[in-house]
C-alpha positions as CSV (number, residue, x, y, z in Angstrom):
1,X,-36.5,53.7,149.9
2,X,-32.8,54.1,149.0
3,X,-30.6,55.9,151.5
4,X,-27.5,57.7,150.5
5,X,-24.3,56.7,152.0
6,X,-21.1,58.7,151.8
7,X,-17.9,56.8,151.9
8,X,-14.4,58.1,152.8
9,X,-12.8,60.6,150.6
10,X,-16.1,62.3,149.8
11,X,-17.0,59.7,147.2
12,X,-20.7,59.2,146.5
13,X,-21.7,55.6,146.7
14,X,-24.7,53.8,145.5
15,X,-28.1,53.7,147.0
16,X,-28.8,50.9,149.4
17,X,-32.1,49.6,150.6
18,X,-32.1,49.0,154.3
19,X,-35.6,47.6,154.3
20,X,-34.6,44.7,152.0
21,X,-33.1,41.7,153.9
22,X,-30.7,39.3,152.3
23,X,-32.2,35.9,151.4
24,X,-31.9,33.5,154.2
25,X,-31.5,36.2,156.9
26,X,-33.0,35.4,160.3
27,X,-36.5,36.9,160.6
28,X,-37.0,37.3,156.9
29,X,-40.7,37.8,156.0
30,X,-42.5,36.0,153.3
31,X,-43.8,38.1,150.5
32,X,-47.2,39.6,151.4
33,X,-50.3,39.2,149.3
34,X,-49.8,42.9,148.2
35,X,-46.3,42.2,147.1
36,X,-47.3,39.1,145.2
37,X,-50.2,40.9,143.5
38,X,-47.8,43.7,142.5
39,X,-45.3,41.3,141.0
40,X,-48.1,39.6,138.9
41,X,-49.5,43.0,137.8
42,X,-46.0,44.1,136.6
43,X,-45.6,40.9,134.7
44,X,-49.0,40.9,133.0
45,X,-49.2,44.6,132.1
46,X,-46.2,44.6,129.9
47,X,-47.3,42.0,127.3
48,X,-50.9,43.3,127.5
49,X,-49.8,46.9,126.7
50,X,-47.6,45.7,123.8
51,X,-50.4,43.6,122.4
52,X,-52.8,46.5,122.5
53,X,-50.2,48.7,120.8
54,X,-49.8,46.2,117.9
55,X,-53.6,45.9,117.6
56,X,-54.0,49.6,117.4
57,X,-51.8,49.8,114.3
58,X,-54.1,47.7,112.1
59,X,-56.3,50.4,110.6
60,X,-54.5,53.8,110.7
61,X,-55.5,56.2,108.0
62,X,-52.3,58.0,107.2
63,X,-54.0,60.2,104.6
64,X,-55.9,61.9,107.5
65,X,-52.7,63.5,108.8
66,X,-52.9,67.3,108.9
67,X,-51.6,69.9,111.4
68,X,-50.9,67.4,114.2
69,X,-49.5,64.5,112.1
70,X,-49.8,61.1,113.6
71,X,-51.5,62.5,116.7
72,X,-54.8,62.9,114.9
73,X,-54.9,59.5,113.2
74,X,-53.7,57.1,115.9
75,X,-56.7,55.3,117.5
76,X,-57.7,55.5,121.2
77,X,-56.3,52.0,121.7
78,X,-52.8,53.3,121.0
79,X,-53.1,55.8,123.8
80,X,-54.6,53.2,126.1
81,X,-51.5,51.1,125.4
82,X,-49.2,54.0,126.2
83,X,-51.0,54.7,129.5
84,X,-51.0,51.1,130.5
85,X,-47.3,50.6,129.7
86,X,-46.5,53.7,131.9
87,X,-48.6,52.4,134.7
88,X,-46.9,49.0,134.6
89,X,-43.5,50.7,134.7
90,X,-44.5,52.8,137.8
91,X,-45.7,49.6,139.5
92,X,-42.4,48.0,138.7
93,X,-40.5,50.9,140.3
94,X,-42.4,50.3,143.6
95,X,-41.5,46.6,143.8
96,X,-38.2,45.9,145.6
97,X,-38.1,42.5,143.9
98,X,-38.6,43.7,140.4
99,X,-35.8,42.1,138.3
100,X,-33.7,44.0,135.8
101,X,-35.1,42.0,133.0
102,X,-38.6,43.4,133.6
103,X,-37.2,47.0,133.7
104,X,-35.5,46.3,130.5
105,X,-38.7,44.9,129.0
106,X,-40.6,48.0,129.9
107,X,-38.0,50.5,128.6
108,X,-37.5,48.5,125.4
109,X,-41.3,48.4,125.1
110,X,-41.5,52.2,125.4
111,X,-38.8,52.5,122.7
112,X,-40.8,50.2,120.4
113,X,-44.1,52.0,120.9
114,X,-42.6,55.4,120.3
115,X,-40.0,54.7,117.6
116,X,-41.3,51.6,115.8
117,X,-44.8,52.9,115.2
118,X,-43.9,55.1,112.2
119,X,-41.7,52.3,110.8
120,X,-44.5,49.8,111.0
121,X,-47.1,52.2,109.6
122,X,-45.2,53.8,106.8
123,X,-44.6,52.0,103.5
124,X,-41.4,53.9,102.8
125,X,-38.4,55.5,104.6
126,X,-39.3,58.3,106.9
127,X,-37.7,61.8,106.7
128,X,-36.3,63.5,103.6
129,X,-32.9,63.9,105.4
130,X,-32.6,60.1,105.8
131,X,-33.2,59.7,102.0
132,X,-30.5,62.3,101.4
133,X,-28.0,60.3,103.6
134,X,-28.9,57.1,101.8
135,X,-28.1,58.9,98.5
136,X,-24.7,60.0,99.9
137,X,-23.8,56.4,100.8
138,X,-24.8,55.3,97.3
139,X,-22.7,58.1,95.8
140,X,-19.7,57.1,98.0
141,X,-20.0,53.5,96.7
142,X,-20.5,54.7,93.1
143,X,-17.4,57.0,93.2
144,X,-15.3,54.6,95.4
145,X,-14.7,57.3,97.9
146,X,-14.9,61.1,97.8
147,X,-17.9,62.3,95.8
148,X,-17.0,64.9,93.1
149,X,-19.3,67.8,92.1
150,X,-21.1,67.5,95.4
151,X,-22.0,71.2,95.6
152,X,-23.6,72.0,99.0
153,X,-23.2,68.3,100.0
154,X,-19.5,68.6,99.8
155,X,-19.5,68.9,103.6
156,X,-20.0,65.2,103.7
157,X,-16.7,64.6,101.9
158,X,-14.9,66.3,104.8
159,X,-16.7,64.4,107.6
160,X,-17.1,61.1,105.8
161,X,-16.8,58.6,108.7
162,X,-20.5,57.6,108.9
163,X,-20.9,57.3,105.2
164,X,-17.7,55.4,104.6
165,X,-18.6,52.9,107.4
166,X,-22.1,52.4,105.8
167,X,-20.6,52.1,102.3
168,X,-18.3,49.4,103.6
169,X,-21.1,47.6,105.3
170,X,-23.4,47.7,102.3
171,X,-20.7,46.2,100.1
172,X,-19.5,43.6,102.6
173,X,-23.1,42.5,103.2
174,X,-23.9,42.3,99.4
175,X,-26.7,44.8,99.7
176,X,-27.9,47.0,96.9
177,X,-28.3,50.1,99.1
178,X,-28.5,51.2,102.7
179,X,-32.2,51.9,102.2
180,X,-33.3,48.5,103.5
181,X,-31.9,48.9,106.9
182,X,-32.1,52.7,107.2
183,X,-35.9,52.3,107.6
184,X,-35.3,50.6,111.0
185,X,-32.7,53.1,112.3
186,X,-34.9,55.0,114.8
187,X,-36.0,52.0,116.9
188,X,-32.6,50.2,116.6
189,X,-30.6,53.3,117.4
190,X,-32.6,54.0,120.5
191,X,-32.4,50.4,121.6
192,X,-28.6,50.4,121.2
193,X,-28.3,53.8,122.9
194,X,-29.8,52.2,126.0
195,X,-26.5,50.4,126.8
196,X,-24.3,53.5,127.1
197,X,-27.1,55.3,129.0
198,X,-27.2,52.5,131.6
199,X,-23.5,52.5,131.8
200,X,-23.5,56.3,132.4
201,X,-26.1,56.0,135.2
202,X,-24.3,53.1,136.8
203,X,-21.3,55.4,137.3
204,X,-23.5,57.4,139.6
205,X,-25.5,54.9,141.5
206,X,-26.2,51.2,141.8
207,X,-29.8,51.7,142.7
208,X,-31.5,49.6,139.9
209,X,-34.8,51.5,140.1
210,X,-33.1,54.9,139.9
211,X,-31.0,53.8,136.9
212,X,-34.0,52.4,134.9
213,X,-36.2,55.3,136.0
214,X,-33.6,57.7,134.4
215,X,-33.6,55.7,131.2
216,X,-37.4,55.9,131.0
217,X,-37.3,59.7,131.6
218,X,-34.8,60.0,128.8
219,X,-36.9,58.3,126.2
220,X,-40.0,60.1,127.5
221,X,-38.4,63.5,126.8
222,X,-36.2,62.9,123.7
223,X,-38.5,64.7,121.2
224,X,-35.8,66.3,119.0
225,X,-35.9,63.4,116.5
226,X,-32.1,63.1,115.9
227,X,-32.4,59.3,115.7
228,X,-32.8,58.7,112.0
229,X,-30.2,57.4,109.5
230,X,-27.8,60.3,109.9
231,X,-24.2,61.0,111.1
232,X,-25.4,63.1,114.0
233,X,-27.3,60.1,115.5
234,X,-24.3,57.9,115.1
235,X,-22.0,60.5,116.6
236,X,-24.4,61.1,119.5
237,X,-24.4,57.4,120.3
238,X,-20.6,57.5,120.5
239,X,-20.7,60.7,122.5
240,X,-22.8,59.1,125.3
241,X,-20.5,56.1,125.2
242,X,-17.3,58.2,125.7
243,X,-18.9,60.3,128.5
244,X,-20.0,57.1,130.3
245,X,-16.5,55.6,130.1
246,X,-14.9,58.9,131.4
247,X,-17.5,59.2,134.1
248,X,-16.7,55.7,135.3
249,X,-13.1,56.9,135.7
250,X,-13.9,59.8,138.0
251,X,-13.1,59.4,141.7
252,X,-16.8,59.9,142.6
253,X,-17.9,57.1,140.4
254,X,-20.0,54.3,141.9
255,X,-17.8,52.0,139.7
256,X,-14.6,53.1,141.4
257,X,-12.5,50.1,142.5
258,X,-14.4,47.8,140.1
259,X,-13.5,46.5,136.6
260,X,-9.9,47.6,137.0
261,X,-10.8,51.3,137.5
262,X,-8.2,53.2,139.5
263,X,-8.2,56.7,140.8
264,X,-4.6,57.5,139.9
265,X,-4.4,56.3,136.3
266,X,-6.3,55.3,133.2
267,X,-6.2,51.6,132.2
268,X,-4.4,51.6,128.9
269,X,-7.1,49.6,127.0
270,X,-9.9,51.8,128.3
271,X,-8.1,55.0,127.3
272,X,-7.2,53.7,123.9
273,X,-10.9,52.8,123.4
274,X,-12.0,56.3,124.4
275,X,-9.5,57.8,121.9
276,X,-10.6,55.5,119.1
277,X,-14.3,56.4,119.6
278,X,-13.4,60.1,119.8
279,X,-11.5,59.7,116.5
280,X,-14.6,58.2,114.8
281,X,-16.7,61.1,116.2
282,X,-14.3,63.7,114.9
283,X,-14.3,62.1,111.4
284,X,-18.1,61.8,111.3
285,X,-19.7,65.0,112.4
286,X,-18.6,68.6,112.8
287,X,-20.7,69.6,115.8
288,X,-20.4,66.5,118.1
289,X,-16.6,66.9,118.8
290,X,-17.3,70.5,120.0
291,X,-20.0,69.2,122.3
292,X,-17.6,66.5,123.6
293,X,-14.8,69.0,124.2
294,X,-17.2,71.3,126.0
295,X,-18.4,68.4,128.2
296,X,-14.9,67.4,129.1
297,X,-13.9,71.0,129.9
298,X,-16.7,71.4,132.4
299,X,-16.1,67.9,133.9
300,X,-12.5,69.0,134.5
301,X,-13.5,72.0,136.6
302,X,-13.4,70.1,139.9
303,X,-9.8,69.5,140.8
304,X,-10.5,65.9,141.8
305,X,-11.6,65.0,138.3
306,X,-8.6,66.4,136.4
307,X,-6.4,63.4,136.5
308,X,-9.1,61.4,134.7
309,X,-10.5,64.0,132.4
310,X,-7.5,66.0,131.2
311,X,-5.8,63.2,129.2
312,X,-9.1,62.5,127.4
313,X,-9.7,66.2,126.8
314,X,-6.2,66.7,125.4
315,X,-6.5,63.8,123.1
316,X,-9.9,64.9,121.8
317,X,-8.7,68.5,121.2
318,X,-5.7,67.2,119.3
319,X,-7.8,64.9,117.1
320,X,-10.3,67.7,116.4
321,X,-7.6,70.3,115.5
322,X,-5.7,67.9,113.3
323,X,-8.9,66.9,111.4
324,X,-10.1,70.4,110.9
325,X,-6.6,71.6,109.8
326,X,-6.3,68.8,107.2
327,X,-9.4,66.9,105.9
328,X,-12.0,69.5,106.8
329,X,-9.8,72.5,106.0
330,X,-11.7,73.5,102.8
331,X,-15.0,73.9,104.7
332,X,-13.4,75.5,107.7
333,X,-11.5,78.0,105.5
334,X,-14.6,78.9,103.4
335,X,-16.8,79.5,106.5
336,X,-14.2,80.9,108.9
337,X,-15.6,84.5,108.7
338,X,-19.1,83.2,109.5
339,X,-17.8,81.2,112.5
340,X,-15.9,84.3,113.9
341,X,-18.9,86.5,113.3
342,X,-21.2,84.1,115.1
343,X,-18.9,84.3,118.2
344,X,-19.8,88.0,118.5
345,X,-23.6,87.3,118.5
346,X,-24.3,84.8,121.3
347,X,-27.8,86.2,121.9
348,X,-28.7,85.7,118.3
349,X,-27.3,82.1,118.3
350,X,-29.4,81.2,121.3
351,X,-32.7,82.3,119.9
352,X,-32.1,81.4,116.3
353,X,-34.0,78.1,116.7
354,X,-36.9,79.9,118.2
355,X,-38.0,81.6,114.9
356,X,-41.2,83.5,114.7
357,X,-44.2,81.3,114.2
358,X,-46.5,83.9,112.7
359,X,-46.6,82.4,109.2
360,X,-46.7,78.8,110.3
361,X,-49.8,76.5,110.4
362,X,-51.9,76.8,113.6
363,X,-51.2,73.2,114.5
364,X,-47.5,73.7,113.9
365,X,-47.5,76.6,116.3
366,X,-49.1,74.5,119.0
367,X,-46.6,71.7,118.4
368,X,-43.7,74.2,118.6
369,X,-44.9,75.6,121.9
370,X,-45.4,72.1,123.4
371,X,-41.8,71.3,122.3
372,X,-40.5,74.4,124.1
373,X,-42.6,73.8,127.2
374,X,-41.3,70.2,127.5
375,X,-37.7,71.4,127.1
376,X,-38.2,74.1,129.7
377,X,-39.9,71.6,132.0
378,X,-36.9,69.2,131.7
379,X,-34.5,71.9,132.7
380,X,-36.8,73.2,135.5
381,X,-37.1,69.7,137.0
382,X,-33.4,69.1,136.7
383,X,-32.8,72.4,138.5
384,X,-35.1,71.5,141.3
385,X,-33.3,68.2,141.7
386,X,-30.0,70.0,141.9
387,X,-31.4,72.1,144.8
388,X,-33.3,69.4,146.7
389,X,-31.1,66.3,146.2
390,X,-27.7,67.5,147.5
391,X,-26.0,64.2,146.7
392,X,-26.3,64.8,142.9
393,X,-24.1,67.9,143.2
394,X,-21.1,65.7,144.0
395,X,-21.5,63.8,140.7
396,X,-20.5,65.1,137.3
397,X,-24.1,65.1,136.0
398,X,-25.0,68.8,136.8
399,X,-21.9,69.8,134.8
400,X,-23.0,67.7,131.8
401,X,-26.4,69.5,131.9
402,X,-24.8,72.9,131.4
403,X,-22.0,71.7,129.2
404,X,-23.7,72.4,125.8
405,X,-24.3,76.1,126.7
406,X,-20.9,77.5,125.5
407,X,-21.4,75.8,122.1
408,X,-24.9,77.1,121.9
409,X,-23.7,80.7,122.5
410,X,-20.9,80.3,120.0
411,X,-22.8,79.2,116.9
412,X,-26.4,79.0,115.6
413,X,-25.7,75.8,113.5
414,X,-28.4,76.8,111.0
415,X,-31.0,77.5,113.7
416,X,-30.7,74.0,115.1
417,X,-28.2,74.6,117.9
418,X,-30.7,75.1,120.7
419,X,-32.3,71.8,120.0
420,X,-29.0,70.0,119.7
421,X,-28.0,71.6,123.1
422,X,-31.1,70.2,124.6
423,X,-30.4,66.7,123.2
424,X,-26.8,66.6,124.5
425,X,-27.9,67.8,128.0
426,X,-30.8,65.3,128.2
427,X,-29.0,62.2,129.4
428,X,-27.7,63.9,132.5
429,X,-30.9,65.9,133.0
430,X,-33.0,62.7,132.9
431,X,-31.1,61.2,135.8
432,X,-31.6,64.4,137.9
433,X,-35.3,64.2,137.2
434,X,-35.4,60.5,138.1
435,X,-33.6,61.4,141.4
436,X,-36.2,64.1,142.0
437,X,-39.1,61.7,141.5
438,X,-37.6,58.9,143.6
439,X,-38.3,60.6,146.9
440,X,-36.6,58.9,149.9
441,X,-39.2,57.8,152.6
442,X,-42.2,57.9,150.2
443,X,-44.4,54.8,150.9
444,X,-44.7,52.5,147.9
445,X,-48.5,52.8,147.8
446,X,-48.0,56.6,147.3
447,X,-45.3,56.3,144.7
448,X,-47.6,55.5,141.7
449,X,-50.0,58.4,142.3
450,X,-47.1,60.8,142.7
451,X,-45.0,59.6,139.7
452,X,-47.5,58.3,137.2
453,X,-49.0,61.8,136.2
454,X,-45.6,63.3,135.8
455,X,-44.4,60.5,133.4
456,X,-47.7,60.8,131.4
457,X,-47.2,64.6,131.0
458,X,-43.6,64.1,129.8
459,X,-44.8,61.5,127.3
460,X,-47.6,63.7,126.1
461,X,-45.1,66.4,125.3
462,X,-42.8,64.0,123.5
463,X,-45.7,62.7,121.4
464,X,-46.4,66.3,120.2
465,X,-42.8,66.9,119.3
466,X,-42.1,63.5,117.8
467,X,-45.3,62.9,115.9
468,X,-46.7,66.4,115.3
469,X,-44.9,67.1,112.0
470,X,-45.4,63.7,110.4
471,X,-47.5,64.8,107.5
472,X,-44.3,66.2,105.9
473,X,-42.0,63.4,107.1
474,X,-44.2,60.6,105.6
475,X,-43.9,59.7,101.9
476,X,-46.3,57.6,99.9
477,X,-45.3,55.0,97.3
478,X,-46.2,57.4,94.5
479,X,-43.8,60.0,95.8
480,X,-41.0,57.5,96.1
481,X,-41.8,56.2,92.6
482,X,-41.6,59.8,91.2
483,X,-38.2,60.4,92.8
484,X,-36.8,57.2,91.4
485,X,-38.3,58.0,88.0
486,X,-36.5,61.3,87.9
487,X,-33.2,59.7,89.1
488,X,-33.5,57.0,86.4
489,X,-34.4,59.2,83.4
490,X,-32.7,62.5,84.0
491,X,-29.5,62.9,81.9
492,X,-26.3,64.1,83.7
493,X,-26.4,67.8,84.0
494,X,-30.1,68.1,84.5
495,X,-31.6,70.4,87.1
496,X,-34.0,69.0,89.7
497,X,-36.4,71.6,91.0
498,X,-38.6,71.2,94.1
499,X,-40.5,73.6,96.4
500,X,-38.9,72.1,99.5
501,X,-36.6,69.2,100.4
502,X,-39.6,66.9,101.3
503,X,-39.0,64.7,98.3
504,X,-37.8,61.1,98.6
505,X,-34.9,60.4,96.3
506,X,-34.2,64.1,95.5
507,X,-30.5,63.6,95.9
508,X,-30.1,60.2,94.3
509,X,-27.7,61.6,91.7
510,X,-26.6,64.8,93.4
511,X,-23.1,64.4,92.0
512,X,-24.5,64.5,88.4
513,X,-27.5,66.8,88.6
514,X,-28.1,70.2,90.2
515,X,-30.8,70.6,92.9
516,X,-32.9,73.7,93.4
517,X,-35.2,74.1,96.4
518,X,-37.4,77.2,95.9
519,X,-38.1,77.7,99.6
520,X,-34.4,78.3,100.2
521,X,-34.1,81.1,97.7
522,X,-33.8,84.8,98.8
523,X,-37.0,86.7,99.5
524,X,-37.1,88.5,96.2
525,X,-37.1,85.2,94.2
526,X,-39.8,83.8,96.5
527,X,-42.0,86.9,96.0
528,X,-41.7,86.6,92.2
529,X,-42.6,82.9,92.4
530,X,-45.7,83.8,94.5
531,X,-46.7,86.7,92.2
532,X,-46.3,84.7,88.9
533,X,-45.3,81.0,89.3
534,X,-44.1,80.5,85.7
535,X,-42.1,83.7,85.6
536,X,-40.8,83.1,89.1
537,X,-39.6,79.6,88.1
538,X,-38.1,80.8,84.8
539,X,-34.8,82.0,86.4
540,X,-34.0,78.6,87.8
541,X,-34.7,76.6,84.6
542,X,-33.5,79.0,81.9
543,X,-30.4,76.9,81.1
544,X,-32.4,73.8,80.4
545,X,-31.9,72.1,77.0
546,X,-33.3,68.9,75.4
547,X,-30.0,67.3,76.3
548,X,-30.0,68.6,79.9
549,X,-33.6,69.4,80.9
550,X,-35.1,70.6,84.1
551,X,-37.5,68.4,86.2
552,X,-40.0,70.1,88.5
553,X,-41.3,67.8,91.2
554,X,-44.6,68.8,92.9
555,X,-45.9,66.5,95.7
556,X,-48.2,66.0,98.7
557,X,-45.3,66.1,101.2
558,X,-44.0,69.4,99.9
559,X,-47.5,70.9,100.2
560,X,-47.7,69.7,103.8
561,X,-44.2,71.1,104.5
562,X,-45.0,74.5,103.1
563,X,-48.3,74.6,105.0
564,X,-46.6,73.7,108.3
565,X,-43.6,76.0,108.1
566,X,-45.1,78.9,106.2
567,X,-42.0,79.5,104.1
568,X,-44.3,80.1,101.2
569,X,-48.1,80.7,101.0
570,X,-50.0,77.5,101.6
571,X,-51.5,77.5,98.1
572,X,-48.1,77.9,96.3
573,X,-47.9,74.3,95.1
574,X,-51.5,74.3,93.8
575,X,-51.0,77.6,91.9
576,X,-47.6,76.4,90.5
577,X,-49.1,73.1,89.3
578,X,-52.1,74.9,87.7
579,X,-49.8,77.3,85.9
580,X,-47.5,74.6,84.6
581,X,-50.3,72.4,83.4
582,X,-51.5,75.3,81.2
583,X,-48.0,76.0,79.7
584,X,-46.9,73.9,76.7
585,X,-43.2,74.3,77.6
586,X,-43.7,72.1,80.7
587,X,-44.5,68.5,79.9
588,X,-45.9,66.2,82.5
589,X,-43.8,63.0,82.4
590,X,-44.9,61.3,85.6
591,X,-48.2,61.6,87.4
592,X,-49.6,59.8,90.5
593,X,-52.2,60.4,93.1
594,X,-49.8,62.4,95.3
595,X,-47.2,63.7,92.9
596,X,-46.6,65.1,89.4
597,X,-43.3,65.7,87.6
598,X,-42.9,68.2,84.7
599,X,-40.0,68.3,82.3
600,X,-38.8,71.6,80.8
601,X,-36.4,71.5,77.8
602,X,-36.4,75.2,76.9
603,X,-39.1,77.7,75.9
604,X,-41.1,77.0,72.8
605,X,-43.4,80.0,73.1
606,X,-47.0,80.3,74.0
607,X,-49.0,79.3,77.1
608,X,-51.9,77.3,75.6
609,X,-51.9,73.6,75.5
């Protein structure tokens, strides 16, 4: 196993493997039968596992998804493929002659199994938020820049980097919309993210098995699901890239002295690249610059790092302040009191994402607790690695694990901050876990029994978090057709009403029509809706006229969303549909197996049909 060597100046070098002789050295042994068998097993298991995975996707009944989403409809063969792929990777880790190409194949295979499965199974784009972001790109193209009358989506006008880049790409490529490639964002994003992850881990060690083990752990624990077509996914990819470039500049880096890296100064080209990427982050997402600043602040705490970190920190702070004071000033000014108030409630911010689950579906409660348990396990294992692997303390990774905590305490970010903090800490935490699992002196034959169960448990937790809510993230062709029908037929000034945001195409013309989501209204409005659906709805459609009607969209995904989260009673959609079907003021204008759309043009009187 690898043995740590400390070089002069207290710098941590890479792992070396004393047991491996250089080719051609005197006394070199020929590969044993055991080694040859291990190599063949490693090479055969990968294609076998991927073949089983593809075969398992032939007959999946998506209509059977309930509390546990895809977990309850994926066949046994799928799970056999996952287990086999993990076993093959563990065998690869034990082989000293395993090439980097095989490690890459296994990790990319894991990415495909996890993230391409929904893409291959679903007939339409996954996630209502992805549909919303596609609509924003379309609106930017339609308005040739800033989108007027954006209402609550005006935030995207002030951090437009992601949307402007996609609008440029769509037009340059001659595409009709970003929808075609947005479907493939999760697997492609995760595959691209692998490059900066590997670069980050190479700044700490040159032990190939440790580097690829850390990458596997990352993808086995990244359950948060921030990998769809969204500015936060784009900004996170750039964040990891910046951190990897800066870590490579630290005096403790395993890359020190290579690729033109010097302890006393930044190479001009490298520093300019870091600042350009930071500028794109600042212009694309409001949260990620704060996470980047927090990470650079903690990396600068050791005095030896300051010569490398402080210039990047100063540049990032300057870019962020300049952007927030100019382009993003309207949003910052309107929400300044909320930001300042949140600073005084750090305890509330930390627990805001752990909302009470008393009204949620039983399966959703289980999924939420598995999510939390996996997150706690990741931090626990990283903490154990910090205590039992002293060499990792001399790297910057422990600092990166705790870097999101100040931002977590400062703002709740709509209840999502605790999950975002986990996501930004995960790349560093994954390496610490890999270092913990790669125990020096452990015989290869004992490595698989020790590591395999741990990797399976981590993957099981990921599957709950990533697949457990899919009944509300998946849309049928009927639901997509309904959203497009409303977008195509609603006159400007119409009101689009839905119970939740789980409607594909809900925001297709958000700059022309108002959107009302009933689950976001105050508790009094929701109680009136539950008590009497027609009267409870009346306040939101009262301004409708024949020229500017209201459209009420009721669909399968909304029912699943309500059932999962418990924001409204589970039967709310059925009761509302039943009430509207009996009221002559609400005219059904689109009906499919999974969706119905009513148009309201003003009260005519009477409830009979």
